[in-house]
Wavefront OBJ file of the C-alpha trace (Angstrom):
o trace
v 1.374 -24.802 26.651
v -0.946 -24.353 23.641
v -0.683 -20.583 24.172
v 3.130 -20.558 24.020
v 3.246 -19.424 20.359
v 0.879 -16.533 21.165
v 3.014 -15.518 24.140
v 6.101 -15.523 21.912
v 4.219 -13.500 19.276
v 3.302 -10.980 21.971
v 7.015 -10.293 22.508
v 7.161 -9.020 18.922
v 4.231 -6.700 19.518
v 5.835 -5.379 22.721
v 9.177 -4.913 20.931
v 7.414 -2.938 18.178
v 5.778 -0.654 20.746
v 9.110 -0.192 22.555
v 10.808 0.597 19.261
v 8.226 3.305 18.543
v 8.651 4.751 22.051
v 12.447 4.734 21.759
v 12.213 6.359 18.322
v 9.910 9.114 19.536
v 12.022 9.747 22.656
v 14.889 10.891 20.404
v 17.357 8.824 22.382
v 20.887 9.595 21.115
v 21.806 5.906 20.783
v 18.575 3.903 20.503
v 18.728 0.153 21.145
v 17.322 -0.617 17.697
v 19.232 -3.782 16.876
v 18.527 -5.715 20.120
v 14.815 -4.866 19.939
v 14.591 -5.753 16.260
v 16.486 -9.045 16.581
v 14.419 -10.078 19.622
v 11.247 -9.349 17.695
v 12.455 -11.141 14.563
v 13.521 -14.240 16.502
v 10.063 -14.324 18.087
v 8.632 -14.249 14.552
v 10.667 -17.300 13.610
v 9.927 -19.214 16.810
v 6.182 -18.654 17.211
v 5.206 -20.150 13.870
v 7.746 -22.945 14.129
v 6.404 -24.018 17.525
v 2.763 -23.592 16.510
v 3.197 -25.760 13.399
v 5.500 -28.307 15.044
v 3.075 -29.046 17.887
v -0.111 -28.326 15.916
v -0.988 -25.399 18.195
v -2.123 -23.163 15.342
v -5.196 -21.067 16.097
v -7.124 -18.437 14.181
v -6.366 -15.939 16.950
v -2.660 -16.806 16.771
v -2.594 -16.304 12.994
v -4.277 -12.909 13.366
v -1.973 -11.893 16.242
v 1.049 -12.941 14.184
v -0.018 -10.809 11.213
v -0.745 -7.770 13.380
v 2.579 -8.205 15.209
v 4.500 -8.514 11.930
v 2.960 -5.368 10.510
v 3.451 -3.499 13.794
v 7.115 -4.460 13.864
v 7.816 -3.443 10.283
v 5.811 -0.256 10.744
v 7.953 0.538 13.793
v 11.118 -0.264 11.816
v 10.156 2.121 9.028
v 9.245 4.804 11.575
v 12.650 4.311 13.194
v 14.390 4.583 9.824
v 12.329 7.642 8.943
v 13.610 9.392 12.068
v 17.190 8.126 11.807
v 17.857 7.797 8.070
v 15.593 10.482 6.629
v 17.637 11.047 3.465
v 17.600 7.369 2.488
v 13.866 7.180 3.238
v 13.251 10.285 1.113
v 15.034 8.652 -1.817
v 12.674 5.677 -1.536
v 9.528 7.747 -0.977
v 7.715 6.588 -4.160
v 8.200 2.947 -3.145
v 7.165 3.705 0.430
v 3.955 5.408 -0.730
v 3.214 2.609 -3.213
v 3.836 -0.042 -0.558
v 1.527 1.673 1.890
v -1.193 2.058 -0.738
v -0.987 -1.578 -1.882
v -0.963 -2.805 1.740
v -4.007 -0.683 2.616
v -5.797 -1.925 -0.511
v -5.055 -5.504 0.530
v -6.489 -4.956 4.011
v -9.540 -3.131 2.687
v -10.338 -5.803 0.090
v -9.989 -8.573 2.651
v -12.242 -6.820 5.162
v -14.811 -6.021 2.456
v -14.821 -9.542 1.007
v -14.261 -11.702 4.087
v -15.022 -9.409 7.013
v -11.637 -9.940 8.654
v -7.981 -8.965 8.626
v -5.864 -11.175 6.308
v -3.371 -13.644 7.746
v -2.343 -15.934 4.896
v 1.282 -16.646 5.874
v 2.156 -17.821 2.377
v 5.511 -19.293 1.484
v 6.292 -16.166 -0.547
v 5.439 -13.874 2.379
v 7.748 -15.916 4.624
v 10.580 -15.552 2.110
v 9.875 -11.811 1.981
v 9.866 -11.615 5.783
v 13.240 -13.367 6.056
v 14.761 -11.207 3.336
v 13.367 -8.088 5.022
v 14.864 -9.263 8.331
v 18.346 -9.613 6.856
v 17.827 -6.520 4.706
v 16.933 -4.469 7.774
v 20.122 -5.526 9.539
v 22.194 -4.845 6.409
v 20.570 -1.426 5.957
v 21.139 -0.602 9.641
v 24.873 -1.121 9.216
v 25.374 0.241 5.691
v 22.604 2.791 4.997
v 22.671 1.644 1.359
v 19.481 2.936 -0.238
v 19.202 -0.023 -2.634
v 18.738 -2.351 0.327
v 15.863 -0.244 1.619
v 14.359 -0.085 -1.871
v 14.612 -3.868 -2.209
v 12.780 -4.340 1.084
v 10.024 -1.991 -0.055
v 9.683 -3.861 -3.357
v 9.382 -7.139 -1.419
v 6.651 -5.536 0.705
v 4.762 -4.393 -2.408
v 5.053 -7.843 -4.015
v 3.918 -9.549 -0.807
v 0.912 -7.221 -0.534
v 0.059 -7.824 -4.204
v 0.152 -11.575 -3.556
v -2.197 -11.011 -0.621
v -4.611 -9.144 -2.900
v -4.544 -12.021 -5.401
v -5.179 -14.588 -2.654
v -8.017 -12.482 -1.239
v -9.681 -12.221 -4.635
v -9.360 -15.972 -5.264
v -10.666 -17.209 -1.906
v -14.413 -17.752 -1.737
v -14.443 -17.807 2.066
v -12.102 -16.513 4.783
v -9.141 -18.787 5.377
v -5.927 -18.638 7.397
v -2.519 -19.959 6.348
v -2.893 -20.102 2.558
v 0.448 -21.295 1.216
v 0.310 -19.665 -2.232
v -1.803 -18.170 -4.988
v -2.015 -21.657 -6.455
v -3.423 -23.010 -3.179
v -5.999 -20.203 -3.180
v -7.006 -21.157 -6.735
v -7.682 -24.720 -5.592
v -9.904 -23.555 -2.729
l 1 2 3 4 5 6 7 8 9 10 11 12 13 14 15 16 17 18 19 20 21 22 23 24 25 26 27 28 29 30 31 32 33 34 35 36 37 38 39 40 41 42 43 44 45 46 47 48 49 50 51 52 53 54 55 56 57 58 59 60 61 62 63 64 65 66 67 68 69 70 71 72 73 74 75 76 77 78 79 80 81 82 83 84 85 86 87 88 89 90 91 92 93 94 95 96 97 98 99 100 101 102 103 104 105 106 107 108 109 110 111 112 113 114 115 116 117 118 119 120 121 122 123 124 125 126 127 128 129 130 131 132 133 134 135 136 137 138 139 140 141 142 143 144 145 146 147 148 149 150 151 152 153 154 155 156 157 158 159 160 161 162 163 164 165 166 167 168 169 170 171 172 173 174 175 176 177 178 179 180 181 182 183
Protein backbone atom coordinates (compact mmCIF):
# COMPACT_ATOMS: atom_id res chain seq x y z
CA UNK A 1 0.00 0.00 0.00
CA UNK A 2 2.93 2.38 0.61
CA UNK A 3 3.47 2.47 -3.17
CA UNK A 4 -0.11 3.55 -3.92
CA UNK A 5 0.80 7.25 -4.33
CA UNK A 6 3.57 6.31 -6.79
CA UNK A 7 1.17 4.12 -8.76
CA UNK A 8 -1.30 7.02 -8.94
CA UNK A 9 1.51 9.37 -10.01
CA UNK A 10 2.42 6.92 -12.76
CA UNK A 11 -1.05 7.41 -14.27
CA UNK A 12 -0.14 11.06 -14.83
CA UNK A 13 3.07 10.10 -16.59
CA UNK A 14 1.20 7.61 -18.79
CA UNK A 15 -1.49 10.21 -19.56
CA UNK A 16 1.22 12.70 -20.58
CA UNK A 17 2.78 10.16 -22.94
CA UNK A 18 -0.65 9.31 -24.40
CA UNK A 19 -1.39 12.99 -24.86
CA UNK A 20 1.85 13.43 -26.81
CA UNK A 21 1.07 10.38 -28.96
CA UNK A 22 -2.48 11.58 -29.64
CA UNK A 23 -1.16 15.05 -30.49
CA UNK A 24 1.43 13.72 -32.92
CA UNK A 25 -1.07 11.33 -34.55
CA UNK A 26 -3.05 14.35 -35.78
CA UNK A 27 -6.29 12.77 -34.67
CA UNK A 28 -9.20 14.95 -35.86
CA UNK A 29 -10.88 14.97 -32.44
CA UNK A 30 -8.23 14.17 -29.82
CA UNK A 31 -9.40 13.06 -26.37
CA UNK A 32 -7.53 15.91 -24.69
CA UNK A 33 -9.93 16.72 -21.87
CA UNK A 34 -10.39 13.16 -20.49
CA UNK A 35 -6.63 12.55 -20.54
CA UNK A 36 -5.87 15.90 -18.93
CA UNK A 37 -8.51 15.59 -16.21
CA UNK A 38 -7.43 12.02 -15.39
CA UNK A 39 -3.84 13.19 -15.09
CA UNK A 40 -4.77 16.24 -13.00
CA UNK A 41 -6.92 14.20 -10.61
CA UNK A 42 -3.98 11.82 -10.15
CA UNK A 43 -1.88 14.88 -9.25
CA UNK A 44 -4.34 15.85 -6.54
CA UNK A 45 -4.75 12.32 -5.17
CA UNK A 46 -1.15 11.10 -5.05
CA UNK A 47 0.11 13.86 -2.77
CA UNK A 48 -3.01 13.83 -0.64
CA UNK A 49 -2.70 10.10 0.00
CA UNK A 50 1.07 10.24 0.51
CA UNK A 51 0.78 13.02 3.11
CA UNK A 52 -2.35 11.65 4.78
CA UNK A 53 -0.81 8.22 5.43
CA UNK A 54 2.79 9.44 5.75
CA UNK A 55 3.85 7.45 2.67
CA UNK A 56 6.05 10.22 1.30
CA UNK A 57 9.31 9.04 -0.25
CA UNK A 58 12.16 10.78 -2.03
CA UNK A 59 11.46 8.67 -5.11
CA UNK A 60 7.77 9.62 -4.98
CA UNK A 61 8.61 13.33 -4.75
CA UNK A 62 10.94 13.04 -7.75
CA UNK A 63 8.40 10.99 -9.74
CA UNK A 64 5.71 13.56 -8.93
CA UNK A 65 7.84 16.45 -10.20
CA UNK A 66 8.81 14.62 -13.39
CA UNK A 67 5.17 13.62 -13.99
CA UNK A 68 3.95 17.19 -13.44
CA UNK A 69 6.45 18.62 -15.88
CA UNK A 70 5.75 15.86 -18.41
CA UNK A 71 2.03 16.55 -18.23
CA UNK A 72 2.35 20.30 -18.65
CA UNK A 73 4.91 19.82 -21.41
CA UNK A 74 2.44 17.53 -23.18
CA UNK A 75 -0.35 20.09 -22.66
CA UNK A 76 1.71 22.86 -24.22
CA UNK A 77 2.69 20.58 -27.11
CA UNK A 78 -1.00 19.79 -27.63
CA UNK A 79 -1.89 23.49 -27.58
CA UNK A 80 0.98 24.26 -29.94
CA UNK A 81 -0.47 21.82 -32.48
CA UNK A 82 -4.11 22.77 -31.93
CA UNK A 83 -4.05 26.47 -31.02
CA UNK A 84 -0.97 27.68 -32.88
CA UNK A 85 -2.12 31.29 -33.22
CA UNK A 86 -2.75 31.70 -29.49
CA UNK A 87 0.59 30.04 -28.71
CA UNK A 88 2.35 32.37 -31.16
CA UNK A 89 0.88 35.39 -29.38
CA UNK A 90 2.35 34.12 -26.11
CA UNK A 91 5.72 33.10 -27.58
CA UNK A 92 7.82 35.55 -25.49
CA UNK A 93 6.28 34.18 -22.29
CA UNK A 94 6.71 30.60 -23.50
CA UNK A 95 10.40 31.17 -24.27
CA UNK A 96 10.95 32.98 -20.96
CA UNK A 97 9.18 30.21 -19.04
CA UNK A 98 11.27 27.54 -20.71
CA UNK A 99 14.49 29.45 -20.03
CA UNK A 100 13.67 30.08 -16.36
CA UNK A 101 12.60 26.44 -15.88
CA UNK A 102 15.81 25.15 -17.48
CA UNK A 103 17.86 27.54 -15.33
CA UNK A 104 16.09 26.21 -12.24
CA UNK A 105 16.86 22.60 -13.15
CA UNK A 106 20.47 23.39 -14.04
CA UNK A 107 21.13 25.30 -10.82
CA UNK A 108 19.61 22.54 -8.72
CA UNK A 109 21.64 19.83 -10.44
CA UNK A 110 24.83 21.91 -10.18
CA UNK A 111 24.30 22.80 -6.51
CA UNK A 112 22.62 19.67 -5.14
CA UNK A 113 23.28 17.01 -7.75
CA UNK A 114 19.60 16.18 -8.23
CA UNK A 115 16.37 17.24 -9.89
CA UNK A 116 14.32 19.67 -7.74
CA UNK A 117 11.07 18.55 -6.14
CA UNK A 118 10.14 21.21 -3.60
CA UNK A 119 6.33 21.06 -3.82
CA UNK A 120 5.94 24.46 -2.19
CA UNK A 121 2.59 25.93 -1.27
CA UNK A 122 3.01 28.51 -4.04
CA UNK A 123 3.76 25.82 -6.64
CA UNK A 124 0.62 23.95 -5.56
CA UNK A 125 -1.46 27.10 -5.99
CA UNK A 126 0.13 27.58 -9.42
CA UNK A 127 -0.61 23.96 -10.34
CA UNK A 128 -4.28 24.28 -9.38
CA UNK A 129 -4.65 27.56 -11.24
CA UNK A 130 -2.93 26.05 -14.28
CA UNK A 131 -5.32 23.07 -14.09
CA UNK A 132 -8.40 25.29 -14.16
CA UNK A 133 -6.73 27.66 -16.61
CA UNK A 134 -6.03 24.79 -19.00
CA UNK A 135 -9.67 23.73 -18.95
CA UNK A 136 -10.83 27.34 -19.42
CA UNK A 137 -8.38 27.86 -22.29
CA UNK A 138 -9.49 24.58 -23.91
CA UNK A 139 -13.07 25.83 -24.07
CA UNK A 140 -12.49 29.52 -24.80
CA UNK A 141 -9.11 29.87 -26.57
CA UNK A 142 -8.69 33.21 -24.78
CA UNK A 143 -5.03 34.15 -25.08
CA UNK A 144 -4.97 35.96 -21.72
CA UNK A 145 -5.70 32.68 -19.96
CA UNK A 146 -2.73 31.03 -21.66
CA UNK A 147 -0.55 34.03 -20.84
CA UNK A 148 -1.62 33.89 -17.19
CA UNK A 149 -0.67 30.21 -17.01
CA UNK A 150 2.74 30.96 -18.50
CA UNK A 151 3.30 33.78 -16.00
CA UNK A 152 2.41 31.39 -13.16
CA UNK A 153 4.94 28.91 -14.57
CA UNK A 154 7.65 31.59 -14.69
CA UNK A 155 6.89 32.72 -11.12
CA UNK A 156 6.89 29.12 -9.88
CA UNK A 157 10.24 28.45 -11.57
CA UNK A 158 11.67 31.68 -10.11
CA UNK A 159 10.56 30.55 -6.65
CA UNK A 160 12.31 27.24 -7.29
CA UNK A 161 15.52 29.10 -8.17
CA UNK A 162 15.29 31.11 -4.94
CA UNK A 163 14.71 27.95 -2.87
CA UNK A 164 17.61 26.20 -4.60
CA UNK A 165 19.96 29.09 -3.87
CA UNK A 166 18.89 29.24 -0.21
CA UNK A 167 19.14 25.52 0.59
CA UNK A 168 22.53 24.37 1.83
CA UNK A 169 21.76 20.70 1.15
CA UNK A 170 19.29 18.85 -1.08
CA UNK A 171 15.81 18.69 0.40
CA UNK A 172 12.38 17.56 -0.77
CA UNK A 173 9.05 19.21 0.03
CA UNK A 174 10.15 22.73 0.97
CA UNK A 175 6.98 24.67 1.71
CA UNK A 176 8.21 28.17 0.84
CA UNK A 177 11.14 30.51 0.35
CA UNK A 178 10.82 31.37 4.02
CA UNK A 179 11.15 27.69 4.97
CA UNK A 180 14.26 27.46 2.79
CA UNK A 181 15.73 30.49 4.59
CA UNK A 182 15.29 28.72 7.93
CA UNK A 183 17.08 25.60 6.70
